N, C-alpha and C positions, 0 to 999 in steps of 0.2 A: 476371358473377356470380360470388361468392367461393363456393367449395364448402361454407362454413358456412351460407351463408343458403339452397343452394339445398337442404341436410338441413334446415331450416326449413319449409320450402314442400314437401317432397317430398308429405304426405298432402293439399295441396288442392286444387281441383277441377281438373279439365284442360278446356281448350277443345274445347267440341264440335265438329262437322263434319260436315252432310249428307251424307250417300251414300246414292243410291237409297232414299230411306225409311228407311235406318236411323239409327241414333246411333254415330259411329266417333270414340273416345277418343284421341287422340293426343298423348303427351313428345315434345318436337324437340330434348329435351336427347342430343346426342351425346359427352358425356364417355367412354363405354366405346370408342370410337374410340380414345383419345386414350390409354388403359389400353393398348389392344391394339399400337398404334403402338408404344408406351414400352418393349413387353415386344420386344419385337424391334428398337428400335435399338441399337444399339454404336459404340462409339467407333473401334474398329479391328480388323482380320481379321490374323490370324499363323501363318503356315505352320509347323506341327508335325508330329508321328506319335508313336505311341504301343509303348514301350519295351518289349513285352510279348512272349515265345515265339511268336509265333501265325504265322510266314512273313508277311505279309504286306504288311509297313512300307509304308501307305499314305498317303498325304499327307492333312491334313487342315484347314482353317479353324477356326482358335481364336476366337473372337467376344470382346472385350472391351469393357467397362460398364465406366465410374466404374471400372476398377482392378481390377473383381471380371470373371473369364470365369466368361460366362453357358452358352452351349451349345459345338455343334460341329457341321460338315457336313463332305461331299468336296469336298475341292480334284477339279475333272475339267480340270485343263491338261497332263496326259501327255501331250506329242511324239510324233505320230503313227508306229502302228504301219507296219513295213516291210507293202509294196503288198500288197494281200488277205488281211490279215490285221483284226480289229476289234481298235476300241484297247481300251485298259487298263483306261478308266474305264466305268461309277462301280468304285471300292475303295473298300471298309469294309464294317462290318457291326454288329450293333445294339450288340454289348460297346464294341466302340469308342467309340460315339455316346454313350455314357453313362460315359466314363471323368473328364468334368467334376463327377461328383456328387463323386468322392472328396475332391477339392481343399478342401472346405469340409465334411465330414462328421465327425461323430463320431469314425471310425474315424482321421481322419487324425493319423499324430504331429508333434505340435506342436513340442518340445519335446526336447530333451537327456533319456534315462530312465538310472536305473541302479535295477538288487537293493537294495533299502531294505537288509537285513542285508548285502547288499558296502558301498554306501556307510556304511554307520555303522562296517565292523569298517575301510575305509579311513581313514574322517576319525582314527579311536582309532588305527590307525598311523602315520598321517601326523602326528598331534602326537607322537608319541614319535619320531621320526625326521627331521631335516633333508631329507635325502636322499628323493626319492620312489622312484626305484629301491631305496632300501632298506628304505621301508617294503612295497612287495609282496614283494620277498625275507621279509622277516619272516612274513608270509602263508603264503606257500608252506612258509616251515621249520616250520609249524605246523599238520600236516593238520587237528586240530579246528578251527583258525580259518577253515579250504575248505572244510570240511562245513557249516559254519555258514550260508554262503549256498547251498554245489550243490544239498543237501538243499530247497532253497526254490523250485530254476527251475520253474516251471511253475504257482505256488503265488498267483500277482499280488504285491502287494508292490512295483510297481516305483515308483519315484519321480524329480520332477523334480530335475536338477543345473545346473550352468554349463558352456559348453563345455571352457571353461578345465578345470575339474576331471576332466571325462568324458578330455580330449584326456589330461590328465595322468595320470590310473591308466593308460590304455592304453598308453602310449609307457612307462610304467613298467615294466608287466607286459613288453610287447615285448624291453627291454633286459634287464632280469635272468633273463628267460628265453633269450634269445643269449645272456648273458655265463654262467649256470649248463651250459644245454641246449646250445646250439647252433640259429642261425638257421634250422633247417628243422625244429626241433619251434615254428614260428610257420608259422600256415597261411591260405591265403583260399579262400574257395569263390564264383562268381561266375559265371554260365551265358553264354552264346550271347552273347558280345559283338557281333553282326551286330547286334543288336536296340536297341543302343544302346554303340556304340562306345568312345566316349571313358570313361564311367561304369565301364565294366568296367577300362578301361586305367588309371583311378584306382587303384583299389586295387592291380590285379597291379605296376603302375610301382613302389607304393611296397614292396609283398612284395620285389618283383627286383632293388631298389636295397636292400634290408635282408639278403635271402641267404632272404627266407621262401619257403615254399612254395605255388607256384600250382596249382590240382585242374583236372585235365579234367573235362568236364562231357556231354560230345556222346557218352561212352559210358558214362558212370555214369549219365544217362537214359535209357539204350536205345534213343536216337535214331539211333546211328552203326550204319550194315548192315554188318556186318565182312566182308560178301559184296563190296562196292565195294574195301576196299583188298586183298582177296586175289584179284580180278577182275582189277581195273583197275591197282594203286597208288594209286587216289587215294579221297579220304577221301570224298567224295561230290560228286558234280559231276552237273547234271541240266538239263533243256531248261525255258528259262523254259515259264510257263503259255501265252501267246501261243500256245507250238509246238503245241500240242494241238490246234490249230483244223486243222492240216496233216496230222492223224491221218486214215487211212479207216477205223480201226479201232481202238476205244478200250479197254482194261481197265481199270474201277478196282479194284484186289485190296487189300485190307485198308485201304482208305485212303477215307475218308465226305467226300468233298470237298464236298459243299453247306453240309455242316457242320461243316468243319476246314480248308476251305480257301475259304471263305465270297468275300471280294474276285477269288478266280479262277476261281468256278464255272462264272461265265456264258461261257467258251472253253470249258467240255466241252459245255455245253445248246448252242452257237452251233454247235460242230463236228456236234453231234447232227442238230440242223436244216440243217444242209448234205449231211450223207447218211451219216457218220458212224455205224457201227455201236456202240453202246455196251453192256459187259455188266458186272455189279456181280458180283465174288463175296467174298460177307460169309457168315458163318455166323447172323448175325439180319438180319432185316428192316433192315436201318439207312437211313438217311436217302436215301443216294446208292440206292439199291436202286429206288427209284420213278422217277428219271431214267433209268433205265438200256432196255433194249431186252431183255435178258436178266438174268435174275438166275440164280445159280449156288450154292448154298450149301453148300457143305462144313462139314465135326463141326470145330470151334474144335482146331488144331492138325493135322491135317489136310492143310493145302496144299501140304505139298511131295508128298505123294503125288500131289496133283493134276497140278501141274506137271509131274513125271516120267511121268505120264503123256502129258499133252499133247508132252513132248518124244519119246514112244517113236514117236507116231503122224507126228511130222511128219521123224523119222529115218527112218521105214520108208518112206513116202509120197514125201515128196520129196530123200532123197538115194540112197534103195536103187532102187526100184520106176523111177518116176519122176524121174531127178534133174533140178533147178535149177539153169540155170546160173548164174545170179545166188547164189543160197546157196553154191554153189561155191566159186565165184572169191572171192566175200567169208572165207568159212574158211580159202582158201589165204591168204590175206593178213594179216587184220586177227586170225585167232584162233591160238592153240598146236594147234590141231587134226593139223597134219601133225607136230608134232613130237616126235624120238623119244624114248622111254620104255625104260630097260632092265628086262628082267623078271630075277625070283631065284624059284630053288625054293621052291615051299611046303610047310613042314614038315609043315601039317596033314594033307595030302592025296598020297599017291603019283602021281610021272607027272605034277606041273600046277607052275602058276609063277603068281606074281602079280605085282603090278605094283610101279615100285618109283623110285627117281627118275629125272630125264631125263638123256637123254646130258647129256655137255659134253664140251666141245672138250679137256679134260684127262683124256678116259677113252681115246680114241684114241693111240699114239703119234706122230702124225703132227701132232697140234694141240698136245700138250700143253708145249710149251716158249710159245705165244700168252700174252701179256699176259693176267693174268684168268682166262686158259683154262678154269679152276674155275664161271665165270660166262656162258662162254656155251652156249647152247644148239646142237643140232644137226636137220639135217630131211635126206629122201632127194628127190634133183631126179627129177622123173619121166622127164625127158628119158634123162638118161646114166645112171639108176638108180646111180648115184654119192653115199655120204654128204657133205652140204655146210653150208659153215658160214653161214648167214645171218646179217645183221647186224641190229642193233639191241636183240640183249640186254641184260642189265645189267653184265657184261663189257665193252663198248663204251661205254655209257654214262661209264663209271670211268675208263679206259684212255685217253682223252685224243686217240683216232685220228679222230676224225672221220666217224665210223663208223655213231655211235646213231641210226642210222632206218632205217624199215620199206621200202625199196627193195628190189626183187623179184634182190637181187645176192648173189654167192658175197663174202666181206669180203676174201678173201685174192684170188681172180684179178680179182674185176671183173666175170665171168658173171653174164648173167641166169639165173635160176633160177625153176622152175616144181614147189614143192616137193607130194610126193604126199601125199594125202590118207588113202588105205589102199594096205597092202601088199599088198594079196591078187593084185593083176597081177603081182610077182616070181615068184610060183608055189615059193615057200622053204617053204611046207607052212604047219601051222598048229600051234600051243600050247594045252592045255588050260588058262585063268587061273579062279581061283578069285579069288570078292569077296564082301566080307561083306554081310548082311541082314539088317536088323537088324527087322525086319516080320516075322517068320520066327515061325510058334508053336513052343512049347515042343518040340512032338514032331516038329521037324525041324530038319535043318541050318541052323547060323546063316550059311551061306555058301552062294551059286549058281554055277553053274560055266558056263561058255561058251568057247568058239574065237575066237582072233584068230592072223592071219596076221603072221607074224614074218619077221624079216632076221637073217641068224645075222653076227656083227661076231667081230673079235677084239681084246680089249683093251688097255690099255698094260701088263697083264700079262700078256700072253700068255693070257690064258683066251676061251674061244670062248661068249660069251653070245646069246640072243636080246633081240631090239628091237622093240619095235611103235610105231607112232605113238598120240597120245593117241583118235585119232579113230578106228581101229579097236578102241581100249579102253574107249572109250565107247558103241559099239555094245554089245559084250558087258557093259557095266555097265545098260544099255537091255536088254538081253537080246533082241539081234538077232546077224545075222551077215550081214559084208558080203557073201557070196556069191549070197544069195538074196533078203535082207530079213525071212526068218520069224523068227519067236520062237518060241521053246520047247512053250511053252503056255498057250491063251486066257490063264489066271491067273496067269501068271510075272510076279516082280516087273517092275515099271514098265508093265503093261499095262493098258488101261482097265478091263479087269476087276477086276482088284489093286484097281487104285486106287478102282470103285465100293465094293468091301468095305468099304476105310478111311475113306473120304471122304463114303461115303451119296450121292454125286454118279453119275448112270446114263448108265452104260460109253458107248451113244450119243450122250447129250449131250458127253462130255468129247469122242470121236472128232470128233464135227460143230466143235466147236471150235478144235479144232488143224489141223481143213482149212481153217475160213473165216479163219483167224488167217493161217496160213503162205502160204495163198492169195494173199491181198490184200499180202502182203509179197512174194510175188513180183511180183503182178500190178504195185505201187505203189513194187520196187525199197526195202522198207524203213519201209513207211507201218503200221506196226502198234506200235502203242503202249500199254506198261502203266504204270500210275499205281501205286506199292506205296507202305504206310503203315502205321503202329502196329500195326495191327490182326494181323501178320502179322511184325514184326520185334521185338516184346517180347518172344520168347519165346525158351528159352537157346538150344532150334537154331535161330534167326531163318534164321541164314547158311545152312543147309539148302534152309532153304523158297525165300531170294533166290538162292542161286545155281541152284535148278533153275530158277527164273524167268527167270533171265539165259539159262542155257543155250537156252532157247526164244528169246529175242530174239538171240544169236547166231547158231544154226541159221536165222535167219530176215533176218539181215544186216541188222539193226535201229540197231542202236547208231552213234551218227554220224549218223542221218540225220533231216534236219528231218521231224519228222510221225514219229517213230518213236524205239524206245528204252525204258530204264528210268528211269521218272521217280518218285523217292522224295523222298518232302517228307513229314519227322517234324523239328521243329527248324529256326528260320531259322539256318542253318548256314553261308550262305554271305558272308563279309564281303569285298567284294567291293575294297575300297581294302588289302589284306592285306599287302602289303610296307610299305605307309606307316604302318602301326597296328602292326606286329610290335614294331620296335623302341621303340617311344615307350611300349608297352605293357610290354613284359617286360624296360625296361632294357637295349636291347642297345644304346641310342646312346653308356651306359656301360661296358657291362661283357658279358661273355657266356662262359658259357651262365647262361639260367634255368635256376632249380629249379621243375624243372614234373613233376608225380606222376599217376597212372590213377589218377583220383578211385573206382571200383570197388573197385581193391581196397586203396586206401587207406583204405575205410570200410567194409571185410570185414573188413581186419585190428584197425583202432582203435574199432570198434564192438562187436567180440570176437566175431562171427557166426560165425567160422571153430568157434570151440567147442563149438558146435551143431550142428555139420555133419551130416547125416542120409545125405548122397549118398556113394556109393562110389565113387572114379572109376574102381573096375576094372569097373563096370558099363557104362560108358559104352564102353569101350575094344571096339576090334575082334577078333570070334572069332580073326583070324588075326596080333593082336598076343602079342608076347610077353612078359607080363604082369608076370614078376619083375623086368622093369624099371623100372616105373612104382610110385613111391606109390600109397597106398587115398587118402589125405586130398587135399582141392582148397587147400588153401592151402600143402601139402608144395609143390604144382607153382608155386605162387604165389612160394615163396620160393628154388628154383632159378632160375625165371624172373627174378628180381631178381638174384641171384647173380650169373647168366650175364652179365649186360646186357641184356636183353629186354626186360624191365620197370623203371621206373623204381621208387624208394623214397624212402619220408620216414616218417620220420626215414632216415637214408641209415644212417648206423655206430653203432657202441655206443657211443662216444664224441664229444665235443664236436669238430665240425670246427676251432672256429679254435685249440682248445686241440691237435689233432693238426697244425693247422698250425708254431704255434710249438714244436713239442715236437723238431720232424723231425731227424732225425741231420743233421748238416753240410748242415743248407739245403735236402737234395734231398726237398720233401715228397712229390711223386709215386713215388716210390720206397722211401721208407720205408714209405708206407702200402701197394702192393704187396706188399713185405718181410712187414708183420705180417697181414696177409690170410693168404699164403700161409703163415705159421707159424701162425696161429690163433690169434695174440694181440689181434689185430680181427675186428669181425664184422660183418657186414651186419645191423643194427636189426631185420630183421622176422625176427631165426633166436632172436629171446629177445623177441618183442613186447609183454610186462608185463613188461618191468624197468622202473624209475622213470623212467630215463633215455631211452626206446626209443619213448613214442607223443608225440603232440600235447599241447602244455600253450595255446596260446591261438590259438582259431579266429575269424575273418572271413566276415561272411556279407554279402555286399553284392548288387544286383539278382538276389534270390533267398528263394525260399523254403525252404529245406532241408528244414527238420521237417515242414511243412505241405504238401509238395509230394513231392518227390524221394527222401525218406529210407525206402530200401528196408530193410525193417527197423526198421520204427519205434519201437517198443518194446526194442530192444536199443541204438539211440540213447541213449535215455533212463536207460537202464541202465547204460551201461559209459563212456559219450561225457559223459555230465550226471551221473548219479548221484544222478538222481531216481525221483520215482514212477512205475511203468512197469507194463506187464499183461504179460511176457512167461512162460508158464507153460513153457514148452521147462526139460529136464535138460542140463546140461553132458553131455561123451564121457566123464568118468569119472565122474558122479552114474551115470548108466547104465551102466558099465561095459565102455564098447567101447574099441577099438583109440583111441592117441591118435598124434595128426603126428611123424612121425620126422625131420624136419629143423629144428624148432625146441624150443624148451624151455618147457615147458607150467609155469605158475605159477598160483598161486592168484587166480581171476581181479580184476579193478582196476573198480572202480566210481567215477566219476565222474573219469574221466581230465584233462577238459579245467578248467584252472582259468581261463581268462577266453573267454567268449563272446558276442563285440561284432556286432552288426547295424543295419547300415544300410535303414532304408525309408521308405517315406512313410503305411504305414500299417499297424495290429498285426495282424500275421500270427500261423501257428503260433511260429515261428523266434523270433519277439521276444514271444513269453509264454515261452518257456523260455531267453532271455538273460540275461545280467549287464549288459550297457548296450546301450541302444538308440539309436541315433544318426538325426537325423532328415532323412531326403535330399530334394532338391526332386521336385517332380510331373516329367511331361512336358512340362507347358507353362511351367515356369519354370526351364531350365537351356538349355542347348543343347550337340548333341550331334549323331551320324550314325546312318542307318539301311541297312542295306541287303540284300536276301534272293533265295532262289534264283528267286522268281515271277516277278521284274522287272527287266530292266537297271537300273535307277533308283538314285543315293543320294539317302535327304532325309535333309531336317534335323530336327535339335529346335530350335527358338526360344522365346527366353525372352518368354509371351505378357507375363506380372507377374512381380513380385519373389515369391523365394520367401516362403509366407506364414511369423508367425509365428517361429520361428529355425532354418528347414528352412535346410538347405545345400546345392547340385550336390555331387556325389562328388568331381570333381577338387578343388573348397576344403578338403571334409571328408578328406579323405586327407593333401590341402597342410598343412591344421592336427597333422595328426597325424603328419606329416614334420617340420615346423618345432618340435614340443614333443620329438619325439624326440633331432635336433641337438643342440636345449639340454638334454636330460637324459643324453645321455651322455658328455658329460663326466668324466672318470673313474672310466668304467668300460669304455665301448667305446672306439677310439682306428681308426688305420689296421692293419686286419685280414686274415690271408689265411685265406680259407675252403676248403677241402676239399668238393671236389664231385663227384658218380657220376654220370658221364652215360650212358644206356643209347644203345644200337645203333641213331642214328637212319635213319628212312628219308628217302629224298632226300641223304643226305650219303655219302663216301666209307665210313664205317661202316657202312652196310646189310650190307657184302660181309664178313659173321661169318664165323660155319661151314657153307662149300660144302655137304660132305657126311656128315651126319652129325652125331651132338650128345656134346661132350666136356666133361665136368662138372671144372672145377679145382677142387672140393672132393675130389674122388676122387684126382685127380692134381694139385698142387700145379703143377707141370712144367707143367702145360697152359696156365695164368695168362695171358694176355696181354691188358692193359690195350687198351680198342678194340675187342677182337677175340673173346676169348671170356671175355669180362670188362667189367662195366662199364668205361668210360674214366676216367682221372681226371685231374680240372682243380683248378686253385688259380685263386681270386676274389681280385683284390685288392679291400678296402671300404675306405671311408675313412667311416665313419659319422659324426663330426659334420656332414663336408658332404651329409647325404642329405638337408636340405632343396634345399640347391643344385641338385642332382643331379635332386630332382624338378620342377623350375621351371624346368631348363634343359635345352635340347638337347646331346646329348655331343658329343664330339670322334671316336668311334669310326666315325661313318659317312663322314664326312670321310675320314676314315685309311683304311677298309677296305673301303667302297661298300656297296652294299643289294643285298639278293636276295632271292628266296624258291622252292624245290622247287627246287633246282639250279640256278636260272639267278642271274647277278648281275650285275649294272651299276654304274661310278661315279655319284657320286652330289653329287660338290661342287659343280656347280651349283647346284643345290636346297638345299643347307645355306648357301651364298654370299646365295642370293636370301631367304633365311627371316632370316639377321644381319641383312640391309638394312629387311629390312620391318618387322619383332619389335624391332630393336633387339638388341644381343648384352652380356653380361661375361665375365668372366675369370676363372677360379680359380687357385690359385697351380700352373703346372705345365700350364695347359691353356690353349688358344687362346680366343678368342671363342666364346660359346654363346650361341646367339638362345635370346630369352626366350619361355619358355612360362608363367608366371606364370597367365595368362587362358586361361580355357579353350579360346575363339574362337583363341588363337595353338597350341593344339595339336594343335587340329582343322585350321586350316590347313597342319601341319608335314604332317598326316595325308594330307592331300590333293595336296599339292606333292610327299610321297615316293612317292605310289603310281602305277603306271601307267595303273591304269585310269581315272584322275581327271587324269594329267599327260603329255600326247603326250609331251614330250619325251622323259622317263623312260620310254615304252611303245618307243619309236624304241631307244632303245638297251637296254633290254630283248631285245627281239625279236632285234638283232641279236648278242647272243650265244646265244642257242639256234639261232641259223643259223650260227652256227659250229659249237656242239657238235653238230648235227643233221648238217652239209654239206650240206646245204636251203636254198641261197642266197636262195631267193622269197623265204622266212619275213623276211628283213629288211625286206621292206616291207608287213607288215601294218598296221602302222600309221602309214604314211609319211603317209597325207593326212589325220594328226590330230596332226600334231604342232604345231600352232597351238593346240590345244585346252587347258586349260588353267582345271579347275571350284576356282570361290574359294568360301568359304563364302555369300557374298553370292550367287551364280550360283544355286545349289542354292532358296537361301531365296525366290530371284526363279521358277525353274521347273526341276523337274526336268529332268536331260538323261541321255541313255544314256551310259552306262557304256565308254571307249576298248578295244580288243582289246586282251589281254596274256597272256602266253605261261604263267602262273602258272593260268591254266584250262585244261584240255581243248577248249574249245570257241571258236569265234572272233566276238565280239560285233561288228555289222555293222548299218548305217542298213539295207540291205539284206534281210537273212531275218533270223526269229527265233534267240534263241540255242539249241544243242541242245550236249549233251555228248559228247563224240569228235570233233566235227566236226574238229578242228582234225588228230587222229589220221589220217584218212579222207583229208582232201584233201592235207594235205601231208608224209604218211609221218613224219612225228613217231610216235616207239614212245610206248606205255603204258608206266608207270613200273612194270612186273611184273621178273623173272625172264626171262623171253623175249621183254619187248619187245611182246608182243602180248593180246591179251585172255585169259586166262588159264581155262578147263575144267577143266583138272587142277592139285591141288595135291600138291606132292613131298615137301615139309619130313615129316623123319621121323616128327615128334608127330600131323600131319596122315594119316600113313601107321597110325599105333597104332590113330588113334581111327575108323579106317573112311573117313576124310572127302577120300581122294584125288578122286573125283567128290561130288556133292552126291546124299543118300541122306535116306531117308523115315528119320526117329527120332522116337517116339510123344515125348510130352511128357513132361518128368523127374516123375520121383516122387517127389515132394518130400518126402513123409512128414510134412507137418504134422498132418494131421489123425487119421493112427495113432498118431501119437508125442507129441500132448496129454495130458497129465495125465487124469489121474481128475476131471471137473466135476461142476458140482452138476446135478440134475435139476430142472429147471423144470414139469415135466408137458405138456410140450407136445413134440410130433415134432420129430423132426432129421433134415437131408438133409444128405447132402454133394453139395458141386456146384462146378465150376470156378469159378474169379473171375477175369475182366476186368473189364481198369479202360480202357475208351475213353476218347477227349476228349470233351468235351461241349461243346453249344449254349448254356450260360451263361457261360459263363468262358472264359479262357484259362489252363491249367492253377490255378491259385486266384484269380488275379487276375481281379475282377468279379463272384468267386463269393460275396463280403460287399458285393456291389453293391445297394442296395436297388430299384432299377430291374432288376437280373438277377433277384433274388431273388421281386419278383412275378412274375417272366413264365418261372419256373421256382416248382415246389410251396415249395421254399426248404429252406434243412438240407439234410443228410445222406441221399441215395436211395440203393435198392438196387432193380434190374429184374429182375424176375423172371418164369419162364414163368406161363403159368396151369394147365399140368401139374403143375409143381413147388406152384406156390403151395396148389393141392387137397391135394396129399401132404403137407403139414406145416401146414394147417389156415391159411393164411393168407390175409387179406385185403387188397384195393386199401388201401394206406396204413395197412396195421397197422404198428407198432414192431417192430422186429424185429431179433437181434442176432448176427453171426456172426464166429465165433471158431474157432482154431485153436493149435497150440503156440506159436505166435508172439505170440498174443497176440486184440484182441477188437477190434468196434468195433459201433456200434447207430445204425441209422437208418433211415427209413420204405420202406417197399418199393411199390413198381411193377408191380403186375403185369399182362402184357403177353402179348399173342397172339404179337409182333414176336419175341418169343425162345423162344430154343429150350431145348428139356427137358433140365438137365446143368448151364447155364450163369448165373450169377448176375453181373449187369456194374454196376457201378459208374462213373458219369463222374468222372474226377478232375479237380482235386484240391476236394475239400472242407472245410472249414477245420474245427480243433475249437474255435471262437469264433463258433460258431451252433447251439443244437438240438443238444446234446452231454450225453443224459442218462447214466444210469449201467450198465454189465453188470452184469448180472446171474452172471458167472461169473467177474471180477477184481474187481469190488468197485470197480475204477476208474471215472473219467468214461471215456464211449466214447472208442474212438481214431479212427483214419483209417484210409483205405484201405490204406496202407500199415502199418497195427497189424497188419496178417495175413500180412503178406509180409517175406521174409528172401531175401538174396544167393546166390546160387548162381554163382561167377564159372567160367567154361567154359575148359579149359585148352588151348584150342587156338587161343583170344585170348589166349593170352601167349608165344606162338613168336615170337619178335624176331630181328636181325640176319639176317634171310633177304632180302632185296632188298625186293620189296613188301610181306613177311612181319615188318613192323621196326617199332619201337615210334612211335608221333609224338603230337605235344599232340595229341587229340582226330582222333587219326589211325585209330591201331590199338590194342587192347588190352580187355581183360576189360570188358563191357557189365553194366549192371544190369538184368536180366529179371524180369520177374513175371507173366506170364501162364500158367506152368505150375502155378500155386500153386491148393492148394482147399481150401475152407473147411467147415465145418459152421454150417445157418443152423436156426433157432424163433424162433417169435415170442417174445415178450418177456409175460410172464405179467404183468407192471405195471410201469410206468412210473414209475421215480424222480429224479429231480433233484439230489437232494443226502441 
């Protein structure tokens, strides 16, 4: 019967059926069953994943019905884990399961959009100028025209345009900017390539080919732990989550695993079921605390004190009172504990010494002639009591002697050595050592005194000086003496009683936890694990906390051991096929180097936050420092670091680099630039940052929500970069009458520096609201790409389940279209050009051996200028601008000519280039041989998989053989021999995930037999860590480290940003006001800002911006649950609803980030502007320590080391809104 007739008969009497004297009326219509079946029917299932920075990289089934995506569920076909480990599945979370909502939502960006004021202006100028580049130049030439659309940013007015018009405007703006100012005035920001590798590479390849700047992100996000480069010379390398199960003692410290590592949390709970003790260390009662056996609750920002106290107990009980052989043997071989350090007289106290730099081979006459002697560290042999030259330090890495290994042998004689941990047994006496104490109250000396045993030597200059081991100095730092393990007093620095006063954690609990952790490591040979995260990494002094924790792990011999070590999971940073991806992403297949920039310094400079800096760098210096040698302003440190080649710069020089090359005398560009810098006729651009040619003009943002998620100092971005409405209430230094920076020129502030902001996104984010052009990008179910993570050893595919909806395009195709238009329009403006580039002293290159002993600034002494040594390297890159599109879509000749590599390892790659040419076809460019096609995204993805050792066994075999030769360890050459026949193609990983192949680019060994853990290669095969000593370094001896008192980790209180004290007079709304510490934890209902505007996630949460406060603080401020409140300081203001909870400690306001400006945003009473976001009340404060470069492991690398964008030290004023106004 038809549905229509059924509807007519709906109200007719049913057929009665007798049932036990009762009448039962039934209808046998089963149409509802068909409806149910139809709901869950589908036409196909496609494997894909989510390109969001969550570290999950989970494999999902995407269901398609009638050409529409209907829902997603998790795949459960991961290969089995090694024996005795739980399997990975199920992987996923509610956020990922809600992603399909976006595809057809009203929030989807369907067409290219342009700000109406800009569109009208562009069309007006385009009608007057036949040449598009001239049209854009006309806009630049008239500041009033620029202001016409800049002041409209964030105010709506976005209208639909064609792809042709959008691409033409963008390409014209790029060409005009390059022609007038230089290519480094065009910049791009996209984060974390591992979660969508080719999408990242799309924009970075385009920018690198035209000479634009690619901004770093891992440091800007403050996901980078500076302690990792400082200790291991490694950006970040950690165990896969399956290795948690091997732990016998597991600590979650500042990492809310169930909430932020949802797909992996089962390994933690399974380990606990298996008998592992689980401890949660968190200031608030976070979700992970309820899964733990014990909750430790230190005050926010005091974690370093807790870790130092744990270290003191371990040193005292397991090294001095009852020495553990396993710990001592591990420390001797794999740490810098036995390394000798020179001591120098302390000027602040008579008859006392302070620790200096490592003793080097160059300091002793018998070894001074050694190659790279300044970069080879020394120890004292326990058997002979003679100073020896252990292998493995940085000098051996670059002298090509084949002795870059940690075999316990003297580098000269080859004799076996047993380095001495403590010099006490020599009996040569002790000296008084002075060390800074940043926890000291105002009425006490800001330093501590200790005793260390020494050995007296005569250096190459004939001076008699004392040396001590790192271990002895560390004992003194922790307040212990090697003789009897005693401490000077119960409450001395680093003692449990001292830590109790700072952290609030009982001293008995601290002692017991240290004993449990170390005793477990003793019994299991290192299977004690600490998972760390953003809760302790997003602070200004984060490396002090992390290094304090890492010291505990080194003391207990846990690093490089399955089930032990350091597990930092903040950001999906592990791009496993790195060496295959990098040349494509950065244009290295055509030319090198790429123009790379430290994101934090870039934004600190160009959003002009330095103009408002309240922090005096002298307040951060050690009381033992020679203060007159250091500036007061943080920006001055950054300028010095850029000048010395420690940090990169962008823009780089105060002149167009294309013009510099064209005008170079006698064609010697490098010599001409060097002479001009020394003469002072050419300058680093950051020395005059607000000059019209010295700031960025065009900014691309893709795969990111810069303004809605990561823009620390959000209101300063709006004011200075965008030139639009803002909520800044701070006065600049000149307005406050404070001293101005000395290393740069102070000018009137500039508002609206960016001429063009272009954003690619699939949804209307906060960044889109402020953009000039918005390009609709394909969602994660509408394109092909790759994803990988630290958490598991697989590479996952994105697969196009449906074609991009409306006019959306994949990122590869979007930038391909821009490159094509660029190549067309540059005719008559740009041709074959030479581009002058300054490159910092890069880690993992010979340039990392910069200034070994002290710091010389060539600005003070021009004769000290040595490019690539005391100053940036000067490079000249040839660019053929009309061929940009060809180069973008073809694999260049450089890989075949020069090979490939990464992290100091190098191999031939000609077989892979030939394979790609045969597989994809090739085309030739004049003067260049056949180039493999990469027109399609899948061709580029195949190139990545073919070139990477992690996904091509033949490449892996060659890479391991190169490392074997460099280290002199032949067994290493066979580590991938059984995988030579493995070569993952894109179709392979679409069928099923496959475990990656072991690669020398990582510190662990991927294997089918055991879980991956960082450092296992160093432990099992004597491969050095990429540090100065070649060992894990507890001690940092750079001159700036000494000046800031951070040779060893110490407790430094949270930074006083003065944001609440410096706020201008504000209106009184009649409500009580409180000052609270402001924290921004990762949330349950979104991954950063993604999913937070998703209707499903909004329904599960309260929806809109929320701020969590304690019951105690709420009562003091007359705030009830769900009240609208206002948070503000000098940086800006934001409005949110209060969540009053007993799990939040008094004094803390916690806002889960990132919550967009697009939902529930009433007006702020203090600014009168629309209430801001979490970053409206933060501001960047770069740490000078993170600017050090050209010093072995302390050298800059893209996302490896550099200033971080911390925000947890901020304080805010909170009060209840007197009334809620929406307009």
